[in-house]
C-alpha positions as CSV (number, residue, x, y, z in Angstrom):
1,M,62.1,9.9,-17.9
2,I,61.7,13.1,-15.9
3,V,65.0,13.7,-14.0
4,F,64.6,15.0,-10.4
5,F,67.3,16.4,-8.2
6,L,66.5,14.4,-5.1
7,T,66.0,16.3,-1.9
8,G,68.8,15.8,0.6
9,L,71.4,15.6,-2.2
10,M,73.4,18.1,-3.3
11,A,38.2,5.6,0.1
12,A,35.1,4.3,0.8
13,S,34.7,1.4,3.3
14,C,32.0,-0.3,1.2
15,A,33.1,-1.2,-2.4
16,S,30.6,-1.7,-5.2
17,D,30.4,-5.0,-7.0
18,R,32.2,-3.5,-9.9
19,E,35.1,-2.2,-7.7
20,Q,35.3,-5.6,-6.1
21,Q,35.6,-7.4,-9.4
22,T,38.2,-4.9,-10.5
23,G,40.2,-5.6,-7.4
24,E,40.0,-9.3,-8.0
25,A,41.2,-8.9,-11.5
26,M,44.2,-6.9,-10.5
27,D,45.0,-9.4,-7.8
28,A,44.9,-12.3,-10.4
29,T,47.1,-10.3,-12.7
30,R,49.7,-9.8,-10.0
31,E,49.8,-13.4,-8.9
32,A,50.3,-14.5,-12.5
33,A,53.3,-12.1,-12.9
34,V,55.2,-12.8,-9.7
35,I,58.1,-15.3,-10.0
36,A,59.6,-16.0,-6.6
37,G,63.4,-16.4,-6.4
38,T,65.5,-18.1,-3.7
39,P,65.6,-16.3,-0.3
40,V,68.9,-14.9,0.7
41,T,70.4,-14.2,4.1
42,D,72.9,-11.4,4.9
43,V,75.8,-11.6,7.3
44,D,73.7,-10.3,10.2
45,G,71.2,-13.2,9.7
46,N,68.4,-11.2,8.1
47,T,66.6,-13.3,5.4
48,Y,65.1,-11.6,2.4
49,R,62.4,-12.7,-0.1
50,T,63.5,-12.4,-3.7
51,V,61.7,-12.1,-7.1
52,I,62.8,-12.7,-10.6
53,I,61.9,-9.9,-13.0
54,G,63.0,-10.5,-16.5
55,D,66.7,-11.5,-16.5
56,L,67.4,-10.2,-13.0
57,E,66.7,-11.5,-9.5
58,W,66.0,-8.8,-7.0
59,M,65.6,-8.6,-3.2
60,A,61.9,-8.0,-2.6
61,E,62.7,-6.1,0.6
62,N,65.0,-3.2,1.6
63,L,68.4,-4.1,2.8
64,K,68.9,-3.9,6.6
65,T,72.3,-5.2,7.3
66,T,74.6,-3.4,9.9
67,T,77.7,-5.3,8.8
68,Y,79.6,-5.5,5.6
69,Q,80.0,-8.8,3.8
70,D,83.5,-9.3,5.2
71,G,82.3,-8.9,8.8
72,T,83.3,-5.2,9.3
73,P,80.6,-3.2,11.2
74,I,79.1,-0.3,9.2
75,E,79.4,3.0,11.0
76,Y,76.2,4.1,12.8
77,P,76.3,7.9,13.5
78,G,72.8,7.8,15.1
79,D,71.6,11.2,16.2
80,N,75.1,12.8,15.9
81,M,74.3,15.1,12.9
82,T,78.0,16.1,12.6
83,A,79.2,12.5,12.4
84,W,76.5,11.8,9.7
85,R,77.5,14.8,7.7
86,N,81.2,14.1,7.9
87,N,81.0,10.3,7.2
88,Q,82.8,9.4,3.9
89,L,83.7,5.8,4.7
90,G,80.1,4.4,4.8
91,G,77.3,4.8,7.3
92,Y,73.7,3.8,7.9
93,A,70.7,5.1,9.8
94,W,67.2,3.9,10.9
95,Y,64.6,6.5,10.0
96,D,64.3,9.0,12.9
97,N,67.0,7.0,14.6
98,D,64.3,4.6,15.7
99,I,65.3,0.9,15.4
100,A,61.6,0.0,15.1
101,N,61.9,1.1,11.4
102,K,64.4,-1.6,10.7
103,A,61.9,-4.4,10.4
104,I,59.4,-2.4,8.3
105,Y,61.6,-0.1,6.1
106,G,65.1,-1.4,6.4
107,A,68.1,0.9,6.7
108,L,69.1,4.2,5.0
109,Y,72.7,4.0,3.7
110,N,74.9,6.7,2.4
111,W,76.6,6.2,-1.0
112,Y,79.9,5.5,0.6
113,A,78.4,2.4,2.3
114,V,76.9,1.3,-1.1
115,T,80.4,1.4,-2.7
116,N,82.5,0.3,0.2
117,P,84.9,-2.4,-1.0
118,S,84.0,-4.6,2.0
119,G,80.7,-5.3,0.3
120,L,77.2,-4.1,1.4
121,C,75.2,-7.0,-0.1
122,P,75.4,-10.7,0.8
123,A,77.9,-12.9,-1.1
124,G,76.8,-13.4,-4.7
125,W,74.8,-10.2,-4.7
126,R,75.5,-6.6,-5.4
127,V,73.9,-3.2,-5.1
128,A,71.8,-2.6,-8.2
129,D,73.6,-0.2,-10.6
130,H,72.3,2.3,-13.0
131,E,71.9,-0.3,-15.8
132,D,70.0,-2.6,-13.5
133,W,67.4,0.1,-12.8
134,L,67.1,1.0,-16.4
135,Y,66.5,-2.6,-17.3
136,L,63.9,-3.0,-14.5
137,T,61.9,0.1,-15.4
138,G,62.1,-0.7,-19.1
139,Y,60.9,-4.3,-18.5
140,V,58.0,-3.3,-16.2
141,G,56.9,-0.6,-18.7
142,E,54.0,1.9,-18.4
143,Q,52.8,2.8,-14.9
144,M,56.1,1.3,-13.6
145,G,55.9,3.0,-10.3
146,N,52.4,1.7,-9.4
147,K,53.4,-1.8,-10.6
148,L,56.5,-1.8,-8.4
149,K,54.9,-0.3,-5.2
150,S,53.6,-2.4,-2.4
151,R,49.8,-2.6,-2.2
152,R,50.0,-1.5,1.5
153,Q,48.5,2.0,1.2
154,V,46.0,4.2,3.0
155,G,42.8,3.7,0.9
156,S,44.1,0.9,-1.2
157,P,41.4,-0.5,-3.6
158,F,42.6,-4.0,-2.7
159,G,41.1,-3.5,0.7
160,G,41.6,-5.9,3.7
161,E,45.1,-5.9,5.1
162,Y,46.3,-3.6,2.2
163,D,44.0,-0.7,3.1
164,T,45.9,0.4,6.2
165,M,47.1,3.3,8.2
166,E,49.8,1.3,9.9
167,H,53.4,1.5,8.7
168,P,54.8,0.2,6.4
169,R,52.4,1.7,3.9
170,W,52.1,4.4,1.3
171,E,50.1,7.6,1.9
172,T,46.7,7.8,0.1
173,F,46.3,9.0,-3.4
174,S,43.0,8.9,-5.4
175,V,44.5,7.8,-8.7
176,N,47.9,6.3,-8.2
177,Y,48.3,3.3,-5.9
178,G,50.5,0.2,-5.6
179,T,49.5,-2.9,-7.5
180,D,52.8,-4.8,-6.9
181,E,52.4,-6.8,-10.1
182,F,55.9,-8.2,-10.0
183,G,56.3,-8.7,-6.3
184,F,59.0,-6.0,-5.9
185,G,57.0,-4.5,-3.0
186,A,58.6,-1.0,-2.9
187,L,57.9,0.8,0.3
188,P,58.4,4.5,1.2
189,G,61.2,4.4,3.7
190,G,61.9,8.1,3.3
191,N,65.4,9.4,3.3
192,R,68.0,11.2,5.4
193,H,69.4,14.4,4.1
194,A,73.2,14.8,3.8
195,S,72.7,17.4,6.6
196,G,71.3,14.6,8.9
197,T,67.5,15.4,8.9
198,F,64.9,12.7,8.1
199,V,62.0,13.3,5.7
200,T,59.3,11.7,3.5
201,K,58.6,8.4,5.3
202,G,55.3,7.1,3.9
203,A,55.5,9.3,0.9
204,N,58.8,8.6,-1.0
205,A,60.9,5.6,-1.8
206,L,64.4,6.6,-2.7
207,F,66.9,3.9,-3.8
208,W,70.6,4.2,-4.4
209,S,72.3,2.7,-7.4
210,S,76.0,2.0,-7.2
211,S,76.7,4.2,-10.3
212,E,78.5,7.4,-9.8
213,I,77.8,10.7,-11.5
214,S,80.5,12.9,-10.0
215,E,82.7,13.3,-7.0
216,E,79.8,14.6,-5.1
217,A,76.8,12.6,-6.5
218,G,75.6,9.2,-7.4
219,Y,72.5,8.0,-9.2
220,G,69.3,7.4,-7.2
221,W,65.9,6.2,-8.2
222,Y,62.7,7.7,-6.9
223,M,59.0,6.7,-6.4
224,Y,56.4,9.0,-5.0
225,H,53.0,8.1,-3.5
226,G,51.2,10.5,-5.9
227,Y,53.0,9.6,-9.1
228,Y,52.8,6.5,-11.3
229,G,56.4,6.5,-12.6
230,V,59.9,5.8,-11.4
231,D,62.4,8.7,-11.9
232,R,66.1,8.9,-12.0
233,G,67.8,11.5,-9.8
234,F,71.2,12.8,-8.6
235,G,71.9,12.0,-5.0
236,D,74.4,13.8,-2.7
237,K,76.7,10.9,-1.6
238,G,76.1,11.9,2.0
239,A,72.4,11.3,1.8
240,G,70.8,8.2,3.2
241,F,68.6,6.1,0.8
242,S,67.2,2.6,0.8
243,V,69.1,-0.2,-1.0
244,R,68.0,-3.2,-3.1
245,C,70.5,-5.9,-4.1
246,V,70.5,-8.0,-7.3
247,R,72.0,-11.5,-7.7
248,E,75.3,-11.5,-9.6
Protein backbone atom coordinates (compact mmCIF):
# COMPACT_ATOMS: atom_id res chain seq x y z
CA MET A 1 0.00 0.00 0.00
CA ILE A 2 1.04 3.56 -0.63
CA VAL A 3 1.29 5.34 2.73
CA PHE A 4 -0.03 8.91 2.76
CA PHE A 5 0.45 11.47 5.53
CA LEU A 6 -3.16 12.62 5.78
CA THR A 7 -3.82 16.36 5.51
CA GLY A 8 -4.94 17.88 8.78
CA LEU A 9 -2.65 15.57 10.71
CA MET A 10 0.51 16.30 11.90
CA ALA A 11 -20.87 11.43 -18.50
CA ALA A 12 -23.19 11.23 -21.08
CA SER A 13 -26.94 11.31 -20.37
CA CYS A 14 -27.72 8.58 -22.94
CA ALA A 15 -25.89 5.28 -22.46
CA SER A 16 -25.23 2.82 -25.26
CA ASP A 17 -26.67 -0.70 -25.11
CA ARG A 18 -23.24 -2.01 -24.22
CA GLU A 19 -22.87 0.47 -21.35
CA GLN A 20 -26.31 -0.44 -20.07
CA GLN A 21 -25.48 -4.14 -20.10
CA THR A 22 -22.22 -3.47 -18.30
CA GLY A 23 -24.07 -1.51 -15.64
CA GLU A 24 -26.58 -4.32 -15.20
CA ALA A 25 -23.76 -6.85 -14.81
CA MET A 26 -22.04 -4.72 -12.18
CA ASP A 27 -25.32 -4.33 -10.33
CA ALA A 28 -25.89 -8.09 -10.33
CA THR A 29 -22.35 -8.67 -9.04
CA ARG A 30 -22.92 -6.27 -6.18
CA GLU A 31 -26.24 -7.78 -5.14
CA ALA A 32 -24.68 -11.24 -5.06
CA ALA A 33 -21.84 -10.12 -2.77
CA VAL A 34 -23.76 -8.05 -0.21
CA ILE A 35 -24.59 -9.88 3.01
CA ALA A 36 -26.76 -7.78 5.29
CA GLY A 37 -26.10 -7.89 9.00
CA THR A 38 -28.38 -6.99 11.91
CA PRO A 39 -29.06 -3.23 12.26
CA VAL A 40 -27.67 -1.62 15.40
CA THR A 41 -28.86 1.44 17.35
CA ASP A 42 -26.58 3.82 19.26
CA VAL A 43 -27.30 5.51 22.59
CA ASP A 44 -28.74 8.57 20.78
CA GLY A 45 -31.28 6.39 18.97
CA ASN A 46 -29.59 6.46 15.54
CA THR A 47 -30.00 3.11 13.74
CA TYR A 48 -27.35 1.89 11.30
CA ARG A 49 -27.45 -0.70 8.53
CA THR A 50 -24.68 -3.29 8.81
CA VAL A 51 -22.96 -5.67 6.40
CA ILE A 52 -20.93 -8.83 6.86
CA ILE A 53 -17.66 -8.83 4.93
CA GLY A 54 -15.68 -12.01 5.46
CA ASP A 55 -15.43 -12.63 9.20
CA LEU A 56 -16.37 -9.09 10.26
CA GLU A 57 -19.67 -7.27 10.60
CA TRP A 58 -19.32 -3.54 9.84
CA MET A 59 -21.61 -0.57 10.13
CA ALA A 60 -22.59 0.38 6.58
CA GLU A 61 -22.91 4.04 7.56
CA ASN A 62 -20.69 6.58 9.30
CA LEU A 63 -21.15 6.95 13.03
CA LYS A 64 -23.13 10.02 14.13
CA THR A 65 -23.58 9.66 17.89
CA THR A 66 -23.13 12.73 20.11
CA THR A 67 -23.06 10.64 23.29
CA TYR A 68 -20.66 7.99 24.55
CA GLN A 69 -21.95 4.51 25.29
CA ASP A 70 -22.08 5.24 29.03
CA GLY A 71 -24.34 8.28 28.48
CA THR A 72 -21.65 10.97 28.75
CA PRO A 73 -22.05 13.75 26.15
CA ILE A 74 -19.19 14.11 23.66
CA GLU A 75 -17.73 17.61 23.59
CA TYR A 76 -18.84 19.72 20.63
CA PRO A 77 -16.45 22.67 20.07
CA GLY A 78 -18.51 23.93 17.10
CA ASP A 79 -16.99 26.96 15.41
CA ASN A 80 -14.66 27.66 18.34
CA MET A 81 -11.38 26.86 16.59
CA THR A 82 -9.33 27.21 19.76
CA ALA A 83 -11.56 24.76 21.64
CA TRP A 84 -11.24 22.25 18.78
CA ARG A 85 -7.44 22.60 18.65
CA ASN A 86 -7.09 22.19 22.40
CA ASN A 87 -9.47 19.29 22.87
CA GLN A 88 -7.73 16.17 24.17
CA LEU A 89 -10.64 14.48 25.92
CA GLY A 90 -12.72 13.72 22.83
CA GLY A 91 -14.68 15.92 20.46
CA TYR A 92 -16.85 15.77 17.36
CA ALA A 93 -17.93 18.10 14.57
CA TRP A 94 -20.45 18.31 11.76
CA TYR A 95 -18.74 19.29 8.52
CA ASP A 96 -18.69 23.12 8.27
CA ASN A 97 -20.49 23.13 11.63
CA ASP A 98 -23.68 22.40 9.67
CA ILE A 99 -25.92 19.83 11.34
CA ALA A 100 -27.49 19.08 7.94
CA ASN A 101 -24.35 17.01 7.30
CA LYS A 102 -25.22 14.68 10.20
CA ALA A 103 -27.77 12.67 8.26
CA ILE A 104 -25.72 12.37 5.08
CA TYR A 105 -22.10 12.05 6.25
CA GLY A 106 -22.21 11.44 9.98
CA ALA A 107 -19.86 13.10 12.44
CA LEU A 108 -16.13 13.84 12.33
CA TYR A 109 -14.43 12.70 15.55
CA ASN A 110 -10.97 13.39 16.83
CA TRP A 111 -8.84 10.44 17.91
CA TYR A 112 -9.41 11.22 21.59
CA ALA A 113 -13.13 10.51 21.14
CA VAL A 114 -12.30 7.29 19.29
CA THR A 115 -10.30 5.97 22.24
CA ASN A 116 -12.27 7.54 25.09
CA PRO A 117 -12.89 4.85 27.75
CA SER A 118 -16.58 5.81 27.89
CA GLY A 119 -16.99 4.01 24.54
CA LEU A 120 -17.77 5.67 21.20
CA CYS A 121 -19.59 2.74 19.56
CA PRO A 122 -22.81 1.02 20.70
CA ALA A 123 -22.60 -1.80 23.22
CA GLY A 124 -21.11 -4.91 21.61
CA TRP A 125 -19.34 -2.83 18.97
CA ARG A 126 -15.96 -1.09 18.79
CA VAL A 127 -14.13 1.34 16.54
CA ALA A 128 -12.35 -0.62 13.81
CA ASP A 129 -8.66 -1.00 14.59
CA HIS A 130 -5.66 -1.27 12.30
CA GLU A 131 -5.97 -5.04 11.98
CA ASP A 132 -9.66 -4.78 11.06
CA TRP A 133 -8.85 -2.42 8.21
CA LEU A 134 -6.00 -4.62 7.02
CA TYR A 135 -8.37 -7.59 6.99
CA LEU A 136 -11.10 -5.65 5.16
CA THR A 137 -8.84 -4.35 2.41
CA GLY A 138 -7.15 -7.73 2.01
CA TYR A 139 -10.49 -9.52 1.78
CA VAL A 140 -11.92 -7.09 -0.79
CA GLY A 141 -8.76 -7.30 -2.91
CA GLU A 142 -7.92 -5.41 -6.09
CA GLN A 143 -9.71 -2.11 -6.81
CA MET A 144 -10.64 -2.14 -3.13
CA GLY A 145 -11.47 1.56 -2.98
CA ASN A 146 -13.91 1.41 -5.88
CA LYS A 147 -15.49 -1.74 -4.44
CA LEU A 148 -16.06 -0.09 -1.05
CA LYS A 149 -17.29 3.32 -2.24
CA SER A 150 -20.94 4.21 -2.50
CA ARG A 151 -22.30 4.28 -6.05
CA ARG A 152 -23.62 7.82 -5.47
CA GLN A 153 -21.30 9.87 -7.69
CA VAL A 154 -21.44 12.66 -10.23
CA GLY A 155 -21.51 10.82 -13.58
CA SER A 156 -21.90 7.34 -12.07
CA PRO A 157 -22.24 4.72 -14.84
CA PHE A 158 -25.03 3.13 -12.78
CA GLY A 159 -27.25 6.09 -13.72
CA GLY A 160 -30.60 6.84 -12.14
CA GLU A 161 -30.44 7.87 -8.48
CA TYR A 162 -26.70 7.09 -8.38
CA ASP A 163 -25.71 9.66 -11.02
CA THR A 164 -26.33 12.71 -8.87
CA MET A 165 -24.98 16.14 -7.99
CA GLU A 166 -26.70 16.09 -4.61
CA HIS A 167 -24.82 15.20 -1.44
CA PRO A 168 -24.01 12.65 -0.23
CA ARG A 169 -22.01 11.68 -3.32
CA TRP A 170 -18.51 11.38 -4.74
CA GLU A 171 -17.10 13.90 -7.19
CA THR A 172 -16.86 12.74 -10.79
CA PHE A 173 -13.93 10.80 -12.18
CA SER A 174 -13.73 9.25 -15.65
CA VAL A 175 -12.14 5.94 -14.64
CA ASN A 176 -12.62 5.33 -10.92
CA TYR A 177 -16.11 5.19 -9.47
CA GLY A 178 -17.91 3.41 -6.66
CA THR A 179 -19.37 -0.04 -7.32
CA ASP A 180 -20.20 -0.78 -3.65
CA GLU A 181 -19.89 -4.50 -4.23
CA PHE A 182 -19.97 -5.41 -0.53
CA GLY A 183 -22.51 -2.86 0.69
CA PHE A 184 -19.92 -0.88 2.68
CA GLY A 185 -21.18 2.36 1.10
CA ALA A 186 -18.15 4.58 1.84
CA LEU A 187 -19.00 8.26 1.41
CA PRO A 188 -16.64 11.25 1.28
CA GLY A 189 -17.43 13.12 4.47
CA GLY A 190 -14.21 15.12 4.26
CA ASN A 191 -12.24 15.95 7.37
CA ARG A 192 -11.50 18.64 9.92
CA HIS A 193 -7.89 19.66 10.30
CA ALA A 194 -6.38 19.70 13.78
CA SER A 195 -6.31 23.49 13.27
CA GLY A 196 -10.11 23.50 12.96
CA THR A 197 -10.64 24.06 9.22
CA PHE A 198 -12.84 21.77 7.10
CA VAL A 199 -11.76 20.31 3.75
CA THR A 200 -12.44 17.67 1.04
CA LYS A 201 -16.18 16.97 1.45
CA GLY A 202 -17.27 15.09 -1.67
CA ALA A 203 -13.70 14.12 -2.55
CA ASN A 204 -12.16 12.22 0.36
CA ALA A 205 -13.31 9.68 2.90
CA LEU A 206 -10.96 9.51 5.89
CA PHE A 207 -11.63 6.96 8.62
CA TRP A 208 -9.98 6.62 12.00
CA SER A 209 -8.77 3.34 13.37
CA SER A 210 -8.36 2.94 17.12
CA SER A 211 -4.69 1.99 16.72
CA GLU A 212 -2.02 4.40 17.87
CA ILE A 213 1.23 5.21 16.08
CA SER A 214 2.76 7.70 18.50
CA GLU A 215 1.86 10.21 21.17
CA GLU A 216 0.76 12.60 18.43
CA ALA A 217 -0.71 10.31 15.76
CA GLY A 218 -3.06 7.41 15.11
CA TYR A 219 -3.70 5.26 12.05
CA GLY A 220 -6.21 6.52 9.50
CA TRP A 221 -7.53 4.97 6.27
CA TYR A 222 -8.14 7.02 3.17
CA MET A 223 -10.24 6.85 -0.01
CA TYR A 224 -10.12 9.45 -2.79
CA HIS A 225 -12.64 10.02 -5.58
CA GLY A 226 -9.97 9.77 -8.26
CA TYR A 227 -8.16 6.71 -6.89
CA TYR A 228 -9.13 3.01 -6.94
CA GLY A 229 -7.38 1.97 -3.72
CA VAL A 230 -7.54 2.40 0.04
CA ASP A 231 -4.46 3.83 1.72
CA ARG A 232 -3.11 3.84 5.23
CA GLY A 233 -2.02 7.14 6.74
CA PHE A 234 -0.85 8.82 9.92
CA GLY A 235 -3.44 11.13 11.47
CA ASP A 236 -2.82 13.95 13.91
CA LYS A 237 -4.93 12.98 16.92
CA GLY A 238 -6.55 16.41 16.89
CA ALA A 239 -7.97 15.94 13.37
CA GLY A 240 -11.59 14.99 12.74
CA PHE A 241 -12.30 11.90 10.61
CA SER A 242 -15.28 9.62 10.01
CA VAL A 243 -15.69 6.44 12.06
CA ARG A 244 -16.95 2.94 11.26
CA CYS A 245 -17.64 0.44 14.02
CA VAL A 246 -17.31 -3.37 13.89
CA ARG A 247 -19.15 -5.93 15.99
CA GLU A 248 -17.12 -7.41 18.84
